[in-house]
VOGU-925780 format. One record per atom (N, C-alpha, C, O): x, y, z. Coordinates in steps of 0.05 Angstrom, whole numbers, plus 5000, padded with zeros to 4 digits. Layout:
# VOGU-925780
XYZ/...
This chain:
# VOGU-925780
506747545260/508147565235/506347705215/503947635213/507447905200/505848065182/506748005153/509147955148/504847995135/505347945107/505248205091/503348355093/507248245074/507248465055/506948345027/508548175019/504848425012/504448334985/505948524966/505448764966/507648414949/508948574928/508248464900/507748224898/508148634880/507848534852/510548414843/512448404859/510748334819/513348224809/515348444804/517748394802/514448704803/516248924799/514649184801/512149174800/515949404802/514749674798/513149794821/511649984817/513349684845/511949814867/513550064877/515750114868/512250214895/513550454905/515450384928/514650254947/517950484927/519850414948/519150534975/519750404996/517950764976/517250885001/514850745014/514950685038/512850674998/510450555009/510850275019/509250175035/513050155011/513749885020/515749895043/515349765064/517850045040/520150025059/519750185084/520750105105/518250405083/517850565108/516250405128/516950395151/513950285120/512550115139/514149865147/514149785171/515649755128/517349525135/519349595157/519649455176/520649825154/522649905173/521449955200/522549885221/519050085200/517750145226/517049885240/517249865264/516149685225/515449425237/517949285248/517949185271/520149295233/522549165243/523649305268/524649165286/523449565268/524449715292/522649655316/523649675339/520149585312/518349515333/518549215341/517049125358/520249065327/520648785333/518548605321/518148375330/517248705300/515148545286/516448385263/517948495247/515948125263/516947955241/515348005216/512848015217/516748025193/515448085168/516247885147/518647815145/514347785131/514847625108/513747765083/511947935085/514747685060/513947795035/512747575017/513447345020/510847655000/509847474980/509747614953/509047854951/510547474932/510547574904/509147374886/508747144895/508447444862/506847264845/508146984842/506746784844/510746974837/512046714832/514046644854/515446444851/514046794875/515946724897/518746814891/520646694902/519147014874/521847114868/522147394880/520147544882/524547474888/524847744898/523947954877/524447934854/522548154887/521348354869/522448634877/522548704900/523148784857/524449044862/522649274854/520849244836/523049494866/521349734863/521749854835/523649794821/519950034828/519950184803/522650324800/523350494816/524250254780/526950384777/526850684773/528750824780/524650784762/524451074759/524351214786/525351434790/523151074805/522951184832/525351124849/525751244871/527050944840/529450874855/531951024846/533451134862/532351034819/534851174810/534551324784/536051514779/532651264766/532451404741/531451684745/532551874734/529351714761/528351984767/526752114746/525951994726/526152374750/524352534733/525652794724/524152984717/528252804724/529553054715/528953294732/529153284757/528053504719/527453754734/525053724753/524753884771/523453514750/521153464767/521953294792/520153224807/524453234795/525253064818/524353184845/523453024862/524553444849/523653544875/520653484881/519953464905/519053454860/516253394864/515653104865/513953014881/516952944849/516152674843/518052454853/517152224856/520552514857/522452304863/522352224892/521652374910/523151964897/523251864924/525352014940/527552074930/524752074965/526652224982/528952034990/528651794992/531252164994/533752015000/533451835025/534351605025/532151945046/531851785070/530151535065/530651325077/528151555048/526451335042/527851135023/527350895025/529551235006/531251054989/533150895007/533750665001/534151015028/535850875047/534350645061/535350435065/531750695068/530150485079/529750265059/529850025066/529250335034/528950125013/531449965010/531349715007/533750095010/536349945008/536649745030/537649525025/535749815054/535949625076/533949395072/534549165079/531549465062/529549255059/530349045039/529948805044/531549125017/532248924996/534748755004/535448564990/536048825026/538248655036/537248455057/538648275065/534648495065/533548315086/533148035076/532447985053/533747845093/533547565085/530647495077/530247345057/528647595091/525947525084/525147645057/523647515042/526247875050/525647995024/526747815002/525447784981/529047695006/530247534986/529347244985/530147084969/527447175003/526246905003/523246935006/522046835025/521947064987/519047114989/517546854983/518546674970/515046854993/513146644986/511946704959/511746944951/510946504944/509246544921/506446594932/505646474952/504846754918/502146804927/500646544932/499246514952/500946354913/499446104915/500245944940/498645774949/502545984950/503545834974/502945965000/503545865021/501646204999/501146345024/498746215039/496646185027/499146155064/497046075082/496446315100/497946365119/494446475093/494046725108/493546695137/493846875153/492646455146/492146405174/494646415191/494546435215/496946405177/499546415192/500446695198/502546735210/498846895189/499647175192/497647335208/495247275208/498647535222/497047705239/496147965226/494648115239/497048015202/496248255189/497348265160/499148115153/496148445144/496848455115/497448745108/495848925116/499548795093/500249065083/500549055053/501948885042/499349255040/499349255010/500349535001/498749725002/502849564991/503749814981/502649864953/501449684941/503150094942/502250164915/504550214897/506850154903/503950334874/505950404853/504450464828/502150394825/505750604809/504350694785/504850524760/503050484744/507250414758/508150294732/506750024728/505449914745/507049924703/505449704694/505849444710/504049274711/508149414722/508649164737/506749134760/506348914770/505549354770/503549334792/501149164785/499849054803/500649134759/498248974751/498548684760/496448554764/500948584764/501248304772/500248254801/499648034808/500048464816/498748454842/495848524841/494148384851/495248744827/492548854828/490548684813/488148704817/491448514794/489648344779/489848054786/488847874772/491147994809/491547714817/489247604834/488547714854/488147374825/486147234840/487347124866/485947124887/489847044866/491046934890/491347164911/491047124935/492147404901/492347624920/489647694932/489447764955/487547684916/484847734926/484047524947/482747584967/484847274942/484347054962/485547124989/484347095009/488047214988/489447285012/488047515026/487647505051/487447725011/486247965023/483547895036/482847985058/481947725023/479347655033/479547515060/477947575078/481547345064/481847205089/482147415112/480847375133/483747615108/484247805130/481647965137/481248035160/480048025117/477548165123/475547975137/474248055156/475347725128/473447545140/474247475168/472447415185/476847475175/477747415202/478147665218/479147645241/477547895207/477848155221/480648205232/481048295254/482548135215/485348185221/486148455209/484948545190/488148595220/488948855210/489948845181/491348665173/489049045165/489749075137/490549365133/489149545142/492849405119/493649675112/494249685082/495549505071/493349895069/493949935041/494250225035/493050395048/495950285015/496550555008/496550584978/497350414963/495550814968/495650884940/494250674923/491950614928/495550574903/494350364885/493750104900/492149954891/495150064923/494549814938/491649794946/490749564950/490250014950/487450004958/485749884936/483649784941/486749904910/485249784888/484849484892/482749374885/486849344903/486449054908/484049004925/482548814921/483649164946/481449134964/478749204950/476749084956/478849404933/476449474918/475549254899/473249234892/477449084891/476948864872/476448594886/475848394873/476748594912/476348344928/473448334937/472648494953/471948134927/469148114934/468747914957/470047704958/466847984974/466047804996/463947624984/461747724976/464447364982/462447184970/459747174985/457747104973/459747255010/457247255025/455347475017/452947455020/456547695007/454947924999/455048004970/453348134959/457147904956/457647984929/458748264926/459048364904/459348394948/460348664948/463348674955/464348484968/464748884946/467548914954/467848924984/466149024999/470148804994/470548805022/470849085034/470549125058/471449285017/471649565026/468949675033/468749865049/466749565022/464149685026/463549705056/463849515071/462649935064/461949985092/464250105108/463950165132/466550135096/468850255109/469350535098/468750595075/470450715115/471550965105/474450915097/475950795112/475151015074/477850965063/478951215049/477451405043/481551215044/482751395025/484551235007/485051005011/485551364986/487351244967/488451474950/487951704956/489851404928/490951614911/488651794901/486751694889/488852054906/486752244899/487052334870/489252404861/484952334855/485052394826/485852694822/487852744809/484252874832/484553154825/487053284835/488153474823/487953194858/490353324871/492853174867/495053284872/492752924858/495152764856/495552614830/497352674814/493752424824/494252254800/494152404774/495952384758/492052564769/491852704744/493952924740/495052944718/494653084760/496753284756/499453154750/500953254733/500152934764/502652794758/502752694730/504752714716/500452584720/500252484693/500652714673/502152694653/499252944677/499453164659/502253284658/503153374637/503653284680/506353394681/508353224666/510453314656/507752964663/509752774652/508852644626/510452494614/506452684617/505352534595/506852564569/506952384553/508152804564/509552844539/511852654535/512352574512/513152574557/515352384553/514952114567/516451924561/513152094585/512651844599/509951714591/509251494601/508451844574/505851734565/504051684589/503351864604/503151434591/501151364612/502451244637/501151094652/504951314642/506351214665/504651254691/504451074707/503551494694/502051554718/499051474716/497551534734/498351334694/495651244692/495750934688/495650844666/495950794710/496050504709/493650384695/493850194680/491350514699/488850434686/487450684676/488050904685/485550644657/484150884646/482551014668/482451264670/481350854685/479850964707/481751044730/483650894735/481351274742/483151354764/482751164788/480651034791/484751164805/484551004830/482151104846/480550934856/481851364849/479651464865/476951384854/475151304869/476651384827/474051314815/473451014820/471150954827/475450844817/474850554821/474350494851/472550344857/475950614869/475450554897/472750664906/471350534921/472050904897/469451024904/467150854895/465150824908/467450734871/465350564860/464950304876/462850184875/467050234892/466849994908/465450044935/464949854950/464750294940/463550374965/460550434961/459850564941/458950344978/456050394976/455450694979/453650794967/457050824996/456751115001/459251254990/461451225002/458951404968/461351544957/462651724978/465051774976/461251824998/462451995018/464351845036/465851965051/464351575034/466251425050/469051435039/470951345052/469451545014/472051605004/472851875014/471552075008/475051895029/475952145042/478452245028/480452105029/478452475016/480652575001/482852695018/485252695009/482252795041/484252925057/484753205047/483353305029/486653355059/487253625051/488053645021/489553475011/487053845007/487653864979/490653924974/491853804956/491754094991/494654144989/496153955007/496354005031/497053734995/498453535011/501253605018/502653715001/502153555042/504953585050/506153315053/504953125064/508653285045/510153035050/510853025079/511853215091/510352795091/511152755119/514052645120/515352605099/515052605144/517752505148/517852385175/515952385190/520252265182/520552145208/519952335230/518752265250/520952585227/520552775249/518052945246/517453105264/516652925223/514153065220/511952885208/510852935187/511352665223/509252485213/506452615211/504752515197/506052825227/503452955227/502753085200/500353145195/504653115182/504053225155/502653015138/501353085118/502852765145/501552555130/498552535136/497552655156/497052395119/494152365123/493452075119/494251945100/492051965139/491151685137/488251665147/487251845160/486951455139/484351395150/484451115163/485150915150/483751115188/483450855202/480550805208/479150975220/479550575199/476750495204/476850215215/477050025199/476650185241/476849925253/479549795248/481649915255/479649565235/482149425229/483249485201/485049355192/482149695189/483149775162/484450045164/483350245175/486850065152/488450315151/489150375122/490150195109/488450615113/489150685085/490450965084/490051125102/492051005064/493451255059/493451315029/492751145013/494351555022/494051654994/496451614977/496251524954/498851674987/501251704970/503751674987/503551655012/506151664975/508551634991/508851845013/510051795034/507852085008/508052305028/506552265053/506752415072/504852045054/503451985079/504751755094/503751685116/506951645084/507751385094/509051375121/509151155133/510151595131/511351585158/509051575178/509251435198/507051735174/504651715191/503251445188/502451325208/503051355164/501851095158/503350875173/502050705186/505950885172/507550675186/507150685216/506950485229/507250925227/506850955256/504150855265/503950725285/502050925250/499350845257/499050535254/497650415270/500350425234/500250135230/501549985253/500449795263/503850075262/505249955284/503449975310/503349795326/502150205313/500350245335/498050045334/497349925355/496950005311/494749805307/495649525315/494249385329/498049455306/499049185311/499549155341/499048935352/500549355354/500949345383/498349315398/498149155417/496249455389/493649425402/492549145398/491349035416/492949035374/492048765369/493448565389/492148385400/496048595392/497548415410/496548445439/496248255453/496048695447/495048745474/492348625479/491748505499/490548665459/487848555461/487848245462/486348125477/489648125445/489847835445/490747725471/489747525481/492647865483/493747785510/491647815531/491447645549/489948025530/487848065549/485747845548/484747755568/485047755523/483147545519/484247285530/482747125542/486747225524/488046975533/488146965564/489146775575/
């Protein structure tokens, strides 16, 4: 059984539902957790409000919105656990989607969410995070070392120069700081959590959106039991690699038994 951590609102519909759908199609049981144990819905701008003339660049793709519509009808989605009630030992892996809007702070600033993430690193269970979701791992400290659990891993996340800052500049006149969840960029904070700045991998500067039939357009970094991606355009490849990781874990566990 896999746990997906959601904030109380404002996460990205692609980064959550595409991996969820891939897991369900592979027969993997999925549970959700939210700050108060209430169903949490994605950023409405990414679901239906949109960005006007910038929709071709910034809006969620129709196929991914269809995945999100299926996810929010799922029984497990509508009966999430509260963070405080999560026993991480009951789960075989953790997935953390991202998002830009302010509701994401309820996940990224949660001590309970950090408690959950720490368990998966200490027990060497699979962890996947995309975009802003990687910030939770940058903020989760290993008490044995005092360092972020990301330290020593190669990772990627939302890239400042090619993704976060251009999106902010294109929309700042009417959306203000919508694309700047924090003053510091995601890339800057994640890089600061790494002992070696070179362990942050930006991927191709000109990013292509992937899809079900073209997952190779996506970019991910897998380092042992940690899988990270940059943005919604990586999520079909991210989902496929995540399901592959979980299958390997099941095979290895069976071999040991």
